[in-house]
N, C-alpha and C positions, 0 to 999 in steps of 0.2 A: 548411379549415385543415389537414386531414390531407394533402391534395394538395400544399399549399404546403410543408408539413413534409417531404414526400417529395421534392419538387423541391430543397429546400434541402439535404437529406441527399445526394441524387445529385450536386448541384453541389460539395459539400464533398469527396465521394469522388473526383470527376473532378479537382478541384484537387490533391488529394493524389497521385493517380496521375500527373498532369502534372508535379508537383514531383519525384516519385520517378523518373520517366522521364528528366527533365532531369538529375538528379544521376547516374543510371546512365550516361547518355550522355556526361557530362563524363568519367566514368571510362573509358568506351570510347575517347573521343577521346585521353585521356592515354596509354592503353595503345597506341593506334595511333601516336602521336607517339614513344613510347618504342621501339616496334618499328622504326619508320622510322630512328630514331637508331642503334639497334643494327645494323640492316642496313647503314646508311651507314658505321658504324665498321668492321664486318667487311669491307665492300667495299674501303675505303681502306687499313685497317691490315693486312688479311689477305693482301694481294697478295704479300708476301714469303714466305708459307707456301703459296701456291697450288701450287707444284711438288710439295711434300710431300703435300698433300691431293688431288692429282690433279684439281684444278679443282673439287672437290666443295664446298669452302669458299666459293669464288666463286659457285657456283650457289645455295648456301644463302643467302648474303648478299643476292643479288638477289631471291630469293623472299621473305625477311623484309622487305626494303625495300619491295617492291611491296605486300605484305600490310599492312604498317603504314600505308602511304599510303592504301589503300582503307578500312581500318578507321577512320582519322582522319576521312576524308570522310564515312563513314557515321555516325560519332558526331556530327559537325557537323550533318548532316541531321536526325538525331534530336532534337538540341537545338533546332534551328529549328522543327521540326514541333511540339514540345511547347510552345514559347513562343508561337508564332503560332496555335496551335490549328488547324493546317492538316491536314485529313484526307488529301488526296491525297499530301502530302509524307510523312506517317506511313506510308501504304500502300507507297510506293516504298521508304522506309526499311526497312520490315519485310521486303519481298521481297529487297532487297539483303543484309540481315542474315541471312536464311535461307540464301541462296546462299553467303555467306562462311562461315557456320557449317558447312554441309555440306562445303565445301572443306577447312575446318580438320579436321573429323572424318576425311575421306578421307585428308588429308595425314598425320594422326596414325597412322592404321592402316597406311599405306604405310611411314612411318618406322619403326614398330614391327616390321613384317614384314621390312624390309630393313636393320635396324640392324647386322647382322653385316657387311653389304656395306661400311659405312663403315670398319670395321677393315681390310678387305681393301684398300680404296683407300689407307688410310694406310700399310699394309705395303708396297704396291707403290710408293708415292711415296717412302717412306724408303729402300727398297732401291735405287731409281734414284738418289736423292740421294747415298747413301753411295758408290755405285760411281763417281759423277762427282766426288765431293768432292776438292778440291785441283787440279782440272784448270784449264786456262787459257782455254778457249773461253768465249764469252758465256753459253751455256747452262749449262756446268759451273760457272761463277762464280755464277750464280743459284741453283743447287743448293747450292753451298757456303755462300752467304749465308743461305739458308733453314735449313740444318742448324745453323749457328752460332747463329742466333736462337732456334731451337727448344731447343737444348741449354742456352742461357743462361736462357730463359724457364721451362722445365720442369725445370731442374736434373737433366739426364740426359746420357748419353753413348752414341753409337752407336744401333743399332736394338734389339738384345736386351740388350747390355751393352757396357761400354767396351772389352773385348777384341776387339770387332768390327774395330777399326782395325788389328789385327795380322794380319788374315786377307785374303789376296789375293782370295778369292771374294766378299767383302763390300765391302771398301774398295779397289777395283781401282786407281784413280788414286793414292790415298794410298800404297799398296804400291809402285806403279811409280816414285814419286819418292823411294823409300827412307826413308819416314817410318813404316814399319810397327812400329817400336819406340816410337813416340810417339802420343799422342792430341792432338787440336786444343786450343788454349788455351781454347776456348769450353767445354770439359769441366771446366775448373778451377773450384773453389768460389770462389777469388779469382783473377780473370784477370790474369795478367802474361805478358810475353813468354817463350815456351818453358816455361811452367809445366807443360805436359803431357809434356815430354821424358822418354823412357824409361819411361813408365808404361802402355804399351799392353797389357802382359800382367798388369798388377796387378789382382787381384780385390777387394781391400779397400784403401781409401786414405782418408786425411784431406785429401788435396790435390785429388783429382778426384771427380766423380760417377761411380759405376760402374753404376748402374741404366740400362737402355735406355730410349730415348725412346718406343718403341711402347707399352710398358706404361704410361708416364706419360700419353700421349695417350689411351689407352683409359680410364684412371682419370678423366681430365678429362671425357671424354664421358659416362661412366656416372654420375659424381657430379652432373652437371648435368641428366641425363635426368629424374630425380625432380622437381627444381625446375621444369623446363619442363612436365612432366606436370601438376603441381599448379596452376601458373599457367594452363595451357591449360584444365583442367577448370573452374576458377573462372570463367574468361572465358566458357566455353560456358554456364555457369549464368546469368551476367549477361545474355548474349545472349538466352537463352530467356525470362527475365523481361521484358526489353525488348520482345521480340516480342509477348508476351501483353499487356502494358500498352499498347503502341502500337496493337494491333488493337482493344482495348477503347475507347481514345480515338478511333480512326478511326471506329468505329461511332457514337460520340456526335457527332463533328464533321461527319460526312457527311450 
């Protein structure tokens, strides 16, 4: 009777672990799908900003897309292994999850150590874009489009401030075409034709944005780093629990 009671208790424990592992892997799968969707969005929607970000946004989108895809596959394997009570599948799942977790940790450390490099990339990209702004070539037009989109999206103007457009050293093409007294219409809070005319030297205005885009982009990155860090830490905790539960079940099913 004691032995039967022990077996019954072990069976209940295994079932609870299996259910909990299944639920956690559904979460893992959903996170993977969400990351894949985010990567795809950045890949498709971020092409216009690629010249400003010096291709770093494109590279990041590919990494997020591939990582999301792999995590979704791993979550699916974990769900199948838990449902089918398949020991080998759970072992493969655990190995893959350990590898992904180590890559995530390494990626997080690298991102933290080189976080200042992202600002340098943005500064270089915005500098090139402003120098080319207003030009007629295909490349210069792509820079102009990217700057216009950034200024509208982030409510900013120029790199450091709106007066950048009055300086030949910063806005080379804009100055060359005689527009150094104006700011682009995309700097206006309410965009209308020639709304930025004569406002390039204005430091305070109710018509245009005067804060530079570099500061806005830095704030955007820094504001989201904390959220990304919390999500990443929570995900690693879920992964560790999944590995432990999967190995316990692997020992039972093998």
